[in-house]
LOBA-17135 format. One record per residue: x, y, z of N, C-alpha, C, CB in turn; residue number from 1; residue in one letter. Coordinates in pm, 1 decimal. Glycine has a CB too. Example, Ala and Ser with C-alpha at 12.3 -4.5 7.8 and 13.67 -1.06 7.14 Angstrom:
// LOBA-17135
- nu|nv|nw|cau|cav|caw|cu|cv|cw|cbu|cbv|cbw|nr|rest
- 1319.0|-569.0|780.0|1230.0|-450.0|780.0|1320.0|-330.0|780.0|1130.8|-447.3|904.6|1|A
- 1285.0|-225.0|708.0|1367.0|-106.0|714.0|1290.0|3.0|787.0|1408.4|-59.8|572.5|2|S
***
This chain:
// LOBA-17135
- nu|nv|nw|cau|cav|caw|cu|cv|cw|cbu|cbv|cbw|nr|rest
- 259.5|-1148.8|2283.6|357.8|-1145.3|2179.9|427.4|-1009.5|2183.3|293.8|-1172.7|2042.8|1|X
- 557.0|-1008.2|2166.6|632.1|-883.2|2161.3|624.6|-825.8|2020.6|779.4|-905.0|2203.7|2|X
- 607.1|-695.4|2012.2|602.8|-627.3|1883.6|733.8|-554.8|1859.3|484.8|-529.1|1877.6|3|X
- 778.6|-555.5|1735.0|899.6|-484.0|1697.8|865.3|-382.0|1590.5|1009.6|-581.7|1648.6|4|X
- 931.3|-268.5|1594.5|913.2|-167.4|1491.7|1043.3|-91.3|1472.8|798.2|-71.3|1528.1|5|X
- 1060.6|-37.1|1354.6|1181.1|40.7|1326.2|1158.4|189.1|1350.5|1226.3|18.0|1182.3|6|X
- 1037.5|225.6|1387.7|1003.7|366.9|1401.4|1031.0|417.5|1542.2|857.8|389.8|1365.4|7|X
- 1091.8|533.7|1550.5|1115.2|599.0|1679.1|987.5|669.5|1721.5|1234.1|699.3|1671.0|8|X
- 958.1|684.3|1847.0|1039.7|647.3|1962.6|1014.3|504.6|2011.1|1014.2|743.5|2075.2|9|X
- 934.7|427.0|1938.1|896.2|294.0|1985.4|999.9|186.7|1955.6|765.7|254.5|1924.1|10|X
- 1099.6|215.0|1875.1|1195.5|113.1|1833.0|1272.9|54.0|1950.6|1292.4|172.0|1732.6|11|X
- 1290.4|129.5|2056.4|1370.6|81.7|2169.3|1284.9|38.6|2287.9|1467.1|189.5|2213.3|12|X
- 1152.5|40.4|2273.4|1064.0|7.3|2385.9|997.1|-128.2|2365.6|957.2|116.1|2403.9|13|X
- 987.2|-203.9|2472.9|916.6|-331.0|2469.8|767.4|-303.5|2466.4|954.2|-419.3|2591.6|14|X
- 697.6|-362.3|2370.3|553.5|-345.3|2358.5|489.5|-481.1|2340.0|517.3|-251.1|2241.4|15|X
- 369.7|-495.6|2391.9|294.7|-618.2|2374.8|178.3|-590.9|2279.9|244.5|-672.8|2511.5|16|X
- 134.8|-691.7|2205.8|24.7|-671.5|2112.4|-26.3|-803.2|2058.3|67.9|-581.8|1998.1|17|X
- -122.8|-791.9|1970.2|-182.1|-907.5|1903.9|-147.6|-901.9|1756.4|-336.1|-911.8|1924.6|18|X
- -141.1|-1016.3|1694.6|-114.1|-1023.5|1551.2|-211.7|-1121.8|1489.6|33.5|-1065.7|1522.6|19|X
- -260.4|-1088.0|1371.8|-351.7|-1176.1|1300.0|-316.3|-1171.2|1152.8|-500.3|-1135.7|1323.2|20|X
- -318.7|-1285.3|1087.0|-296.3|-1288.5|943.1|-409.0|-1366.8|877.7|-158.2|-1351.1|909.0|21|X
- -443.5|-1327.0|756.2|-552.8|-1391.4|684.9|-535.8|-1366.9|535.9|-690.1|-1339.2|734.2|22|X
- -582.4|-1459.5|456.5|-579.8|-1441.1|311.7|-707.7|-1374.7|262.1|-559.9|-1575.3|241.6|23|X
- -805.7|-1358.0|350.8|-933.6|-1297.4|313.9|-921.8|-1145.7|330.7|-1051.4|-1355.0|401.1|24|X
- -917.4|-1072.8|219.7|-889.7|-930.2|225.1|-1012.7|-843.4|250.4|-825.8|-888.3|98.4|25|X
- -1133.9|-899.9|241.8|-1252.1|-816.7|262.1|-1288.9|-800.6|408.9|-1368.6|-874.8|187.5|26|X
- -1204.9|-841.8|498.9|-1231.7|-828.9|642.4|-1178.0|-698.0|700.4|-1170.9|-946.3|717.1|27|X
- -1105.5|-620.1|622.1|-1049.7|-493.8|670.9|-1089.0|-381.8|575.9|-894.9|-502.3|684.6|28|X
- -1115.4|-265.5|633.2|-1153.9|-151.7|550.9|-1118.1|-21.2|618.1|-1302.2|-155.5|520.8|29|X
- -1107.5|84.0|537.6|-1076.9|217.1|588.8|-1180.7|313.4|533.5|-931.8|261.7|550.1|30|X
- -1237.6|394.1|620.7|-1333.2|496.7|579.7|-1275.1|633.5|610.9|-1470.3|477.6|650.4|31|X
- -1284.6|724.1|515.6|-1239.6|861.3|536.7|-1361.3|942.8|578.8|-1172.0|921.2|407.2|32|X
- -1362.4|990.0|702.2|-1474.3|1065.8|755.1|-1433.0|1210.6|778.0|-1525.6|1003.0|885.4|33|X
- -1528.2|1294.6|811.4|-1498.1|1435.3|836.9|-1411.3|1453.0|961.8|-1627.7|1514.6|851.8|34|X
- -1409.0|1353.5|1049.9|-1327.6|1358.6|1172.3|-1192.0|1291.9|1155.3|-1401.8|1292.8|1286.6|35|X
- -1169.1|1225.5|1043.1|-1044.2|1154.7|1019.9|-1069.0|1014.4|968.3|-962.2|1149.3|1147.2|36|X
- -964.4|937.0|954.6|-974.8|799.6|903.0|-1017.6|702.7|1012.1|-841.3|754.5|843.0|37|X
- -1101.6|605.2|974.8|-1144.0|499.3|1065.8|-1112.2|366.1|999.2|-1297.0|510.9|1101.1|38|X
- -1038.8|279.9|1069.3|-1005.7|146.9|1020.1|-1086.4|43.8|1096.7|-854.5|118.7|1033.2|39|X
- -1143.6|-52.5|1025.3|-1222.0|-158.3|1089.4|-1168.1|-293.5|1044.7|-1373.7|-145.1|1055.0|40|X
- -1153.6|-383.6|1139.3|-1113.5|-521.6|1112.6|-1219.2|-613.0|1169.9|-973.2|-553.5|1173.0|41|X
- -1272.5|-703.1|1087.3|-1371.4|-800.7|1132.4|-1303.6|-936.6|1146.4|-1492.0|-808.6|1033.8|42|X
- -1316.7|-997.2|1262.3|-1264.0|-1130.6|1286.6|-1383.9|-1220.6|1314.4|-1160.5|-1132.2|1406.3|43|X
- -1412.6|-1309.5|1218.8|-1526.2|-1398.7|1233.1|-1486.9|-1518.6|1317.9|-1578.0|-1444.0|1095.5|44|X
- -1561.3|-1538.5|1425.2|-1530.0|-1646.4|1517.4|-1627.0|-1761.4|1505.9|-1528.7|-1595.4|1657.9|45|X
- -1620.4|-1848.5|1602.3|-1711.8|-1962.7|1607.0|-1811.8|-1941.9|1720.3|-1633.6|-2096.4|1626.1|46|X
- -1913.9|-2023.9|1725.0|-2016.0|-2016.8|1829.6|-2082.2|-1879.0|1835.0|-1954.4|-2050.0|1965.4|47|X
- -2106.5|-1820.2|1717.5|-2176.4|-1692.0|1703.9|-2102.7|-1576.8|1771.5|-2315.5|-1703.1|1761.7|48|X
- -1971.2|-1585.2|1781.7|-1892.7|-1477.7|1840.9|-1800.3|-1418.2|1734.9|-1811.1|-1529.2|1962.4|49|X
- -1829.5|-1295.9|1694.6|-1745.7|-1221.7|1600.7|-1689.0|-1100.6|1672.7|-1826.1|-1178.9|1473.8|50|X
- -1574.0|-1053.6|1628.1|-1509.8|-938.0|1690.0|-1486.3|-833.3|1582.7|-1375.9|-977.6|1759.9|51|X
- -1516.9|-709.2|1615.2|-1487.1|-596.2|1526.5|-1396.7|-500.4|1601.7|-1618.1|-524.0|1478.4|52|X
- -1281.5|-473.5|1544.3|-1186.2|-380.2|1603.7|-1185.6|-255.0|1517.4|-1042.0|-443.1|1614.8|53|X
- -1205.2|-141.3|1581.6|-1205.2|-13.7|1509.6|-1097.9|76.6|1567.5|-1344.0|55.1|1517.2|54|X
- -1033.4|149.9|1479.7|-928.9|243.8|1520.9|-949.5|373.5|1444.0|-785.3|185.1|1495.7|55|X
- -940.2|485.4|1512.1|-960.6|614.6|1446.9|-835.7|700.1|1459.4|-1081.6|687.8|1507.2|56|X
- -808.5|774.0|1354.0|-698.5|869.8|1354.0|-757.2|1007.0|1327.2|-589.4|832.8|1247.7|57|X
- -742.9|1095.5|1423.0|-798.0|1230.4|1409.9|-708.3|1315.0|1321.1|-814.5|1296.5|1548.0|58|X
- -772.7|1403.9|1251.5|-697.8|1498.2|1166.7|-641.5|1610.2|1247.1|-785.2|1554.2|1057.1|59|X
***
């Protein structure tokens, strides 16, 4: 899927990515740590396969 953004310098560059939408809000969280913010997204799958995506932003 192509991603679009209004923010420079990415606004003019083709980027690929994944998108997920859900009405369940307890699957995402942000923790403020001494090293910076950490975001976690839990995607519950089938057949005992779950995915956790974590992203960190350093201070």
